[in-house]
DRENDO-1510 file (C-alpha; in Angstrom, 1 decimal, always signed):
<recs>
REC; n; res; u; v; w
REC; 1; MET; +62.0; +34.3; +152.0 .
REC; 2; CYS; +63.7; +32.1; +154.6 .
REC; 3; ASP; +63.4; +28.2; +154.4 .
REC; 4; GLY; +61.0; +28.0; +157.2 .
REC; 5; ALA; +58.6; +30.6; +155.8 .
REC; 6; LYS; +58.9; +29.0; +152.3 .
REC; 7; ALA; +58.0; +25.6; +153.6 .
REC; 8; PHE; +55.1; +27.0; +155.5 .
REC; 9; TRP; +53.8; +28.8; +152.4 .
REC; 10; VAL; +54.1; +25.6; +150.3 .
REC; 11; ALA; +52.1; +23.7; +152.9 .
REC; 12; VAL; +49.4; +26.3; +152.8 .
REC; 13; THR; +49.1; +26.3; +149.0 .
REC; 14; LYS; +48.6; +22.6; +149.0 .
REC; 15; ILE; +45.5; +22.8; +151.2 .
REC; 16; PRO; +42.5; +21.5; +149.3 .
REC; 17; SER; +40.2; +24.3; +148.2 .
REC; 18; SER; +37.2; +22.7; +150.0 .
REC; 19; ASN; +39.0; +23.0; +153.3 .
REC; 20; MET; +40.4; +26.5; +152.7 .
REC; 21; THR; +37.4; +28.4; +154.1 .
REC; 22; ARG; +37.7; +26.9; +157.6 .
REC; 23; THR; +41.5; +26.7; +157.4 .
REC; 24; VAL; +42.2; +30.4; +156.8 .
REC; 25; PRO; +41.1; +31.5; +160.3 .
REC; 26; TRP; +43.6; +29.0; +161.8 .
REC; 27; ILE; +46.3; +30.3; +159.5 .
REC; 28; ALA; +45.6; +33.9; +160.6 .
REC; 29; ALA; +45.7; +32.8; +164.2 .
REC; 30; ILE; +49.1; +31.1; +163.7 .
REC; 31; PHE; +50.5; +34.3; +162.1 .
REC; 32; PHE; +49.0; +36.4; +164.9 .
REC; 33; LEU; +50.6; +34.3; +167.6 .
REC; 34; ALA; +54.0; +34.3; +165.7 .
REC; 35; LEU; +53.9; +38.1; +165.4 .
REC; 36; THR; +52.9; +38.5; +169.1 .
REC; 37; ALA; +55.8; +36.3; +170.2 .
REC; 38; ALA; +58.2; +38.2; +167.9 .
REC; 39; ALA; +57.0; +41.5; +169.3 .
REC; 40; ALA; +57.4; +40.2; +172.9 .
REC; 41; GLY; +60.9; +39.1; +172.1 .
REC; 42; GLU; +61.7; +42.6; +170.8 .
REC; 43; LYS; +60.5; +44.4; +173.8 .
REC; 44; ARG; +63.0; +47.0; +174.9 .
REC; 45; ALA; +64.3; +46.9; +178.5 .
REC; 46; SER; +65.8; +49.6; +180.7 .
REC; 47; LEU; +67.5; +47.1; +183.1 .
REC; 48; LEU; +67.7; +49.7; +185.8 .
REC; 49; PRO; +68.2; +48.1; +189.2 .
REC; 50; LYS; +64.9; +47.6; +191.1 .
REC; 51; LEU; +65.9; +48.8; +194.6 .
REC; 52; GLN; +64.2; +49.8; +197.8 .
REC; 53; ALA; +65.3; +52.0; +200.6 .
REC; 54; GLY; +66.9; +49.9; +203.4 .
REC; 55; GLN; +68.1; +47.3; +200.9 .
REC; 56; ARG; +71.6; +46.0; +201.4 .
REC; 57; ILE; +73.7; +44.6; +198.5 .
REC; 58; THR; +77.3; +43.2; +198.6 .
REC; 59; TYR; +79.8; +42.9; +195.8 .
REC; 60; LEU; +83.2; +41.4; +195.5 .
REC; 61; ILE; +85.7; +43.6; +193.7 .
REC; 62; ARG; +89.0; +42.3; +192.3 .
REC; 63; PHE; +91.4; +44.2; +190.2 .
REC; 64; ARG; +95.0; +44.1; +189.1 .
REC; 65; VAL; +97.1; +47.0; +187.8 .
REC; 66; ASP; +100.6; +46.8; +186.2 .
REC; 67; LYS; +102.0; +50.2; +185.3 .
REC; 68; SER; +105.6; +50.8; +184.0 .
REC; 69; VAL; +107.2; +54.2; +183.7 .
REC; 70; LYS; +110.3; +55.3; +181.8 .
REC; 71; THR; +111.6; +58.7; +182.7 .
REC; 72; GLU; +114.3; +60.8; +180.9 .
REC; 73; SER; +115.3; +64.0; +182.8 .
REC; 74; ASN; +118.2; +66.0; +184.0 .
REC; 75; VAL; +116.2; +67.5; +186.8 .
REC; 76; THR; +114.0; +66.3; +189.6 .
REC; 77; ALA; +110.5; +65.5; +188.3 .
REC; 78; PRO; +108.0; +65.6; +191.2 .
REC; 79; LEU; +105.0; +65.5; +188.8 .
REC; 80; ALA; +106.2; +62.3; +187.0 .
REC; 81; PRO; +104.0; +59.2; +187.6 .
REC; 82; THR; +105.5; +56.3; +189.4 .
REC; 83; ALA; +105.5; +52.6; +188.4 .
REC; 84; ALA; +103.0; +50.4; +190.3 .
REC; 85; GLN; +101.8; +46.8; +190.6 .
REC; 86; LEU; +98.6; +46.2; +192.5 .
REC; 87; ASP; +96.6; +43.1; +193.1 .
REC; 88; ALA; +93.7; +43.8; +195.4 .
REC; 89; HIS; +90.4; +42.3; +196.5 .
REC; 90; GLY; +87.5; +43.9; +198.3 .
REC; 91; LEU; +84.0; +43.2; +199.6 .
REC; 92; PHE; +81.9; +46.3; +199.2 .
REC; 93; GLN; +78.6; +46.5; +201.0 .
REC; 94; MET; +76.0; +49.1; +199.9 .
REC; 95; ASP; +73.0; +50.3; +201.8 .
REC; 96; VAL; +70.3; +52.1; +199.9 .
REC; 97; LEU; +69.3; +55.1; +201.9 .
REC; 98; ASP; +66.8; +56.8; +199.6 .
REC; 99; ILE; +65.2; +56.5; +196.1 .
REC; 100; GLN; +63.7; +59.4; +194.1 .
REC; 101; GLN; +62.0; +59.0; +190.7 .
REC; 102; ALA; +62.6; +61.5; +188.0 .
REC; 103; ASN; +61.7; +61.3; +184.3 .
REC; 104; GLY; +61.1; +57.5; +184.5 .
REC; 105; LYS; +64.5; +56.9; +186.1 .
REC; 106; ALA; +65.5; +56.5; +189.8 .
REC; 107; ALA; +68.0; +58.7; +191.6 .
REC; 108; ILE; +69.7; +56.6; +194.3 .
REC; 109; HIS; +71.3; +57.9; +197.5 .
REC; 110; ALA; +73.4; +55.2; +199.1 .
REC; 111; ARG; +76.2; +54.5; +201.6 .
REC; 112; GLY; +78.9; +51.9; +201.2 .
REC; 113; GLN; +81.6; +50.3; +203.3 .
REC; 114; PHE; +84.4; +48.0; +202.6 .
REC; 115; ARG; +84.2; +44.9; +204.8 .
REC; 116; MET; +87.5; +43.4; +203.6 .
REC; 117; LEU; +90.3; +44.5; +201.3 .
REC; 118; ASP; +93.6; +42.6; +201.1 .
REC; 119; SER; +96.2; +43.7; +198.6 .
REC; 120; ASP; +98.9; +41.5; +197.1 .
REC; 121; SER; +97.3; +38.4; +198.6 .
REC; 122; PRO; +94.5; +36.0; +198.0 .
REC; 123; LEU; +91.2; +36.3; +199.7 .
REC; 124; LYS; +91.5; +35.2; +203.3 .
REC; 125; LYS; +89.2; +33.8; +205.9 .
REC; 126; PRO; +87.0; +36.5; +207.3 .
REC; 127; VAL; +88.0; +38.0; +210.6 .
REC; 128; LYS; +86.8; +36.5; +213.9 .
REC; 129; LYS; +84.2; +38.2; +216.0 .
REC; 130; ASP; +86.8; +39.4; +218.5 .
REC; 131; ASP; +88.8; +41.0; +215.7 .
REC; 132; ARG; +86.0; +42.8; +213.9 .
REC; 133; ARG; +87.0; +46.2; +215.2 .
REC; 134; GLN; +90.5; +46.0; +213.9 .
REC; 135; PRO; +90.8; +48.3; +210.8 .
REC; 136; PRO; +92.4; +46.9; +207.7 .
REC; 137; ARG; +95.7; +48.4; +206.5 .
REC; 138; GLY; +95.5; +51.2; +209.2 .
REC; 139; GLN; +92.2; +52.5; +207.9 .
REC; 140; PRO; +89.3; +53.4; +210.3 .
REC; 141; ALA; +86.9; +50.4; +210.5 .
REC; 142; GLU; +83.9; +52.7; +210.2 .
REC; 143; ALA; +85.1; +54.6; +207.1 .
REC; 144; SER; +82.3; +54.8; +204.6 .
REC; 145; ILE; +81.4; +56.7; +201.4 .
REC; 146; GLU; +78.1; +58.3; +200.6 .
REC; 147; PHE; +77.0; +59.1; +197.0 .
REC; 148; THR; +74.1; +59.7; +194.7 .
REC; 149; ILE; +73.5; +58.2; +191.2 .
REC; 150; SER; +71.4; +60.8; +189.4 .
REC; 151; PRO; +68.7; +59.9; +186.8 .
REC; 152; ASP; +71.3; +60.7; +184.0 .
REC; 153; GLY; +73.7; +58.1; +185.5 .
REC; 154; LEU; +76.2; +60.5; +186.8 .
REC; 155; VAL; +77.7; +59.9; +190.3 .
REC; 156; ARG; +77.3; +63.0; +192.4 .
REC; 157; GLN; +77.5; +64.3; +196.0 .
REC; 158; VAL; +80.3; +61.9; +196.8 .
REC; 159; THR; +81.6; +62.2; +200.4 .
REC; 160; GLY; +84.1; +60.2; +202.3 .
REC; 161; LEU; +86.1; +59.1; +199.2 .
REC; 162; ASP; +89.2; +61.0; +200.2 .
REC; 163; ALA; +89.3; +59.3; +203.6 .
REC; 164; LEU; +89.6; +55.9; +202.0 .
REC; 165; SER; +92.9; +54.2; +201.2 .
REC; 166; PRO; +94.1; +54.3; +197.5 .
REC; 167; GLU; +93.1; +50.7; +197.1 .
REC; 168; HIS; +89.6; +51.3; +198.5 .
REC; 169; GLN; +89.2; +54.3; +196.2 .
REC; 170; GLN; +90.2; +52.4; +193.1 .
REC; 171; ALA; +87.9; +49.5; +194.1 .
REC; 172; TRP; +85.0; +51.8; +194.6 .
REC; 173; GLN; +85.5; +53.5; +191.3 .
REC; 174; GLU; +85.6; +50.2; +189.5 .
REC; 175; TRP; +82.4; +49.1; +191.2 .
REC; 176; VAL; +80.4; +52.3; +190.7 .
REC; 177; ALA; +81.2; +52.4; +187.0 .
REC; 178; ARG; +79.8; +48.9; +186.5 .
REC; 179; PHE; +76.8; +49.5; +188.8 .
REC; 180; ALA; +75.7; +52.7; +187.1 .
REC; 181; PHE; +76.1; +51.3; +183.6 .
REC; 182; ALA; +72.3; +50.7; +183.1 .
REC; 183; TRP; +71.7; +54.4; +183.4 .
REC; 184; THR; +73.6; +54.9; +180.1 .
REC; 185; PHE; +71.0; +52.9; +178.2 .
REC; 186; PRO; +69.1; +54.8; +175.5 .
REC; 187; PRO; +66.0; +56.6; +176.9 .
REC; 188; GLU; +63.7; +54.1; +175.1 .
REC; 189; GLY; +65.6; +51.1; +176.5 .
REC; 190; ALA; +67.4; +48.4; +174.5 .
REC; 191; ARG; +66.8; +45.0; +173.1 .
REC; 192; VAL; +69.0; +42.2; +171.9 .
REC; 193; GLY; +71.1; +43.3; +168.9 .
REC; 194; ASP; +70.9; +47.1; +169.7 .
REC; 195; LYS; +74.0; +49.2; +169.7 .
REC; 196; TRP; +74.5; +52.7; +171.1 .
REC; 197; LYS; +77.3; +55.2; +171.6 .
REC; 198; SER; +78.2; +57.6; +174.3 .
REC; 199; GLU; +81.1; +60.0; +175.2 .
REC; 200; GLN; +82.5; +60.9; +178.6 .
REC; 201; ALA; +85.4; +63.2; +179.4 .
REC; 202; GLU; +88.3; +61.7; +181.3 .
REC; 203; ASP; +88.1; +63.3; +184.7 .
REC; 204; ALA; +91.3; +61.9; +186.2 .
REC; 205; ALA; +94.3; +64.2; +186.5 .
REC; 206; SER; +96.5; +64.0; +183.4 .
REC; 207; PRO; +99.3; +66.1; +181.7 .
REC; 208; ILE; +97.4; +65.7; +178.5 .
REC; 209; ALA; +94.4; +68.0; +178.1 .
REC; 210; SER; +91.0; +67.3; +176.5 .
REC; 211; LEU; +90.8; +63.5; +176.8 .
REC; 212; THR; +87.5; +61.8; +176.0 .
REC; 213; TRP; +86.3; +58.2; +176.2 .
REC; 214; GLU; +84.2; +57.2; +173.2 .
REC; 215; ARG; +82.1; +54.1; +174.0 .
REC; 216; GLU; +80.1; +51.8; +171.9 .
REC; 217; SER; +77.8; +49.3; +173.7 .
REC; 218; GLN; +75.9; +46.3; +172.3 .
REC; 219; TYR; +73.1; +44.2; +173.8 .
REC; 220; VAL; +74.6; +40.9; +172.8 .
REC; 221; LYS; +72.2; +38.3; +174.1 .
REC; 222; ASN; +70.3; +36.9; +177.1 .
REC; 223; GLU; +71.7; +33.9; +179.0 .
REC; 224; PRO; +71.4; +32.1; +182.4 .
REC; 225; CYS; +73.4; +33.5; +185.2 .
REC; 226; ARG; +73.9; +33.2; +188.9 .
REC; 227; ALA; +75.3; +35.4; +191.7 .
REC; 228; SER; +78.4; +34.3; +193.5 .
REC; 229; GLN; +78.9; +33.0; +197.0 .
REC; 230; LEU; +81.8; +33.6; +199.4 .
REC; 231; SER; +82.7; +30.8; +201.7 .
REC; 232; ASN; +84.2; +31.0; +205.2 .
REC; 233; THR; +87.6; +30.2; +203.7 .
REC; 234; GLY; +87.4; +33.0; +201.2 .
REC; 235; GLU; +86.6; +30.8; +198.2 .
REC; 236; ILE; +84.3; +32.0; +195.5 .
REC; 237; SER; +81.6; +29.6; +194.1 .
REC; 238; THR; +78.4; +29.9; +192.2 .
REC; 239; ALA; +75.4; +30.5; +194.4 .
REC; 240; ALA; +72.8; +27.7; +194.7 .
REC; 241; GLY; +69.3; +27.9; +193.5 .
REC; 242; ALA; +67.5; +28.4; +190.2 .
REC; 243; PRO; +69.5; +30.4; +187.7 .
REC; 244; ASP; +68.6; +34.0; +186.8 .
REC; 245; THR; +68.5; +35.4; +183.3 .
REC; 246; CYS; +71.0; +38.1; +182.4 .
REC; 247; ALA; +71.3; +40.6; +179.6 .
REC; 248; VAL; +74.9; +40.3; +178.3 .
REC; 249; LEU; +76.3; +43.6; +177.2 .
REC; 250; LEU; +79.7; +44.3; +175.5 .
REC; 251; THR; +81.2; +47.8; +175.8 .
REC; 252; THR; +84.3; +48.9; +173.9 .
REC; 253; ALA; +85.9; +52.2; +174.7 .
REC; 254; THR; +88.6; +54.2; +173.0 .
REC; 255; LEU; +90.5; +57.2; +174.6 .
REC; 256; LYS; +90.4; +60.1; +172.1 .
REC; 257; GLN; +92.8; +63.0; +172.5 .
REC; 258; ASN; +91.2; +66.3; +171.4 .
REC; 259; SER; +94.2; +68.4; +172.1 .
REC; 260; SER; +97.2; +68.9; +169.8 .
REC; 261; SER; +100.2; +66.7; +170.5 .
REC; 262; LYS; +102.4; +69.8; +170.0 .
REC; 263; ASP; +100.6; +71.6; +172.8 .
REC; 264; ALA; +98.5; +69.4; +175.1 .
REC; 265; THR; +98.8; +71.6; +178.2 .
REC; 266; PRO; +95.9; +71.3; +180.8 .
REC; 267; GLU; +94.8; +74.5; +182.5 .
REC; 268; ASP; +96.2; +73.6; +185.9 .
REC; 269; PHE; +99.7; +73.0; +184.3 .
REC; 270; LYS; +99.5; +76.5; +182.7 .
REC; 271; LEU; +98.9; +78.0; +186.1 .
REC; 272; HIS; +102.3; +76.6; +187.2 .
REC; 273; ASP; +104.0; +78.0; +184.1 .
REC; 274; LEU; +104.4; +74.6; +182.5 .
REC; 275; LYS; +103.8; +73.3; +179.0 .
REC; 276; THR; +103.2; +69.7; +177.9 .
REC; 277; THR; +103.5; +67.9; +174.6 .
REC; 278; GLY; +102.7; +64.3; +173.7 .
REC; 279; THR; +100.0; +61.8; +173.2 .
REC; 280; ALA; +97.7; +59.5; +175.2 .
REC; 281; GLN; +96.0; +56.3; +174.0 .
REC; 282; GLY; +93.7; +53.8; +175.7 .
REC; 283; THR; +91.2; +50.9; +175.0 .
REC; 284; ASN; +88.8; +49.2; +177.3 .
REC; 285; GLU; +86.6; +46.1; +176.8 .
REC; 286; THR; +83.9; +45.4; +179.3 .
REC; 287; PHE; +81.4; +42.5; +179.5 .
REC; 288; THR; +78.5; +43.2; +181.9 .
REC; 289; TYR; +75.8; +40.8; +182.9 .
REC; 290; ILE; +72.6; +42.4; +184.3 .
REC; 291; SER; +69.8; +40.5; +185.8 .
REC; 292; VAL; +66.6; +40.9; +183.7 .
REC; 293; GLN; +64.5; +40.4; +186.8 .
REC; 294; THR; +66.3; +42.7; +189.4 .
REC; 295; GLY; +68.4; +45.0; +187.2 .
REC; 296; LEU; +71.4; +44.3; +189.4 .
REC; 297; VAL; +74.8; +43.7; +187.8 .
REC; 298; VAL; +75.5; +40.1; +188.5 .
REC; 299; ARG; +79.0; +40.0; +187.0 .
REC; 300; ALA; +81.3; +42.4; +185.1 .
REC; 301; THR; +84.8; +42.1; +183.8 .
REC; 302; GLU; +87.0; +44.8; +182.2 .
REC; 303; GLU; +90.3; +44.6; +180.4 .
REC; 304; ALA; +92.1; +47.9; +179.9 .
REC; 305; THR; +95.3; +49.2; +178.4 .
REC; 306; GLN; +96.6; +52.8; +178.4 .
REC; 307; ARG; +99.7; +54.4; +177.1 .
REC; 308; MET; +101.1; +57.9; +177.4 .
REC; 309; ASP; +104.2; +59.5; +175.9 .
REC; 310; VAL; +104.5; +63.0; +177.2 .
REC; 311; THR; +107.1; +65.8; +177.8 .
REC; 312; VAL; +106.6; +68.3; +180.6 .
REC; 313; ALA; +108.7; +71.5; +180.5 .
REC; 314; LYS; +108.8; +75.1; +181.7 .
REC; 315; ALA; +106.9; +77.4; +179.4 .
REC; 316; ASP; +110.2; +78.7; +178.1 .
REC; 317; GLY; +111.2; +75.1; +177.1 .
REC; 318; SER; +113.7; +74.6; +180.0 .
REC; 319; ASN; +113.8; +71.8; +182.6 .
REC; 320; ARG; +112.3; +69.2; +180.2 .
REC; 321; VAL; +111.1; +65.9; +181.6 .
REC; 322; HIS; +110.1; +63.1; +179.2 .
REC; 323; TYR; +108.3; +60.0; +180.3 .
REC; 324; LYS; +106.5; +57.0; +178.9 .
REC; 325; VAL; +103.8; +55.2; +180.7 .
REC; 326; ASP; +102.4; +51.8; +179.9 .
REC; 327; ALA; +99.6; +50.4; +182.0 .
REC; 328; LYS; +97.4; +47.3; +181.9 .
REC; 329; SER; +94.5; +46.4; +184.2 .
REC; 330; HIS; +92.0; +43.8; +184.8 .
REC; 331; ALA; +88.9; +44.4; +187.0 .
REC; 332; GLU; +86.1; +42.0; +188.0 .
REC; 333; VAL; +82.9; +42.8; +189.9 .
REC; 334; LEU; +80.7; +40.0; +191.3 .
REC; 335; LEU; +77.3; +40.1; +193.1 .
REC; 336; VAL; +77.7; +38.1; +196.3 .
REC; 337; THR; +75.1; +36.4; +198.4 .
REC; 338; ASP; +75.6; +35.4; +202.1 .
REC; 339; ALA; +78.8; +37.6; +202.2 .
REC; 340; SER; +78.9; +38.7; +205.8 .
REC; 341; PRO; +82.5; +38.4; +206.9 .
REC; 342; ASN; +81.4; +37.7; +210.5 .
REC; 343; ARG; +78.9; +35.0; +209.8 .
REC; 344; PRO; +79.6; +31.7; +211.7 .
</recs>
């Protein structure tokens, strides 16, 4: 028995017997209120976003990637990855086009556009009115992406992604993974302290076959939170007004290789008469803050590391290319208010 319950019980046992008859109903009432409060605190939540057709939402996306590659080869290796360093920032504006309900969850059809994306530089002052038609980094100003998030949380019917720059593509992928996170909750919802697991196949092209992400998520706690605000000078600050309440969720993910290190050849490599051997590893840690009131992701951060040691050769063992890849990334997604880059 905990100290509080013990003290309460001692106090009850010391009540004079002459007063016990009229005291018992009050004791029962106290216990009933306590149980009701406990049950309310344990109510499970789905935290799915509460959206309406025509609604517009803006997010700031920031990510850094640092990838190093070491290659050992006596032949030209066109399939080998290249080293990269990227530090990019983007404002993504999403318009909700349609919402359909299925099995208690919403399927969302939306269109999004990047209003700003500067790589290898800090956020800058938004463009002036006379410059709003100038496309960033040579990309058409009206380029957009349409997509659907199905009731099972999968992103489907994606159009326009290939027309975006690599930076835009990476930024959108970082955002949609965070935005669709609530769809991965258990069907009955979750409450503080709950943990659940899930698996998802790695769909990015890789010389290592059968890679799967094993994820464990935990509803850590509720705490006050606020959206962010972007100033005219590109500075990020906390939005004014009363704070919201956010569910804080921690997700850890581990990349599991289901293929043999002695023969990890994907099907598309086999079609080109190639064989791969080697290993791939990876870990991700993500904190997601979801508004209890609106279901919108208010803030999310992800730290990721990946490593690959692989040899690609002809099926007969000739023309071998060995390379090692080490990559680290940091991603941040922030819900932004008053984020129009052309506001006065």
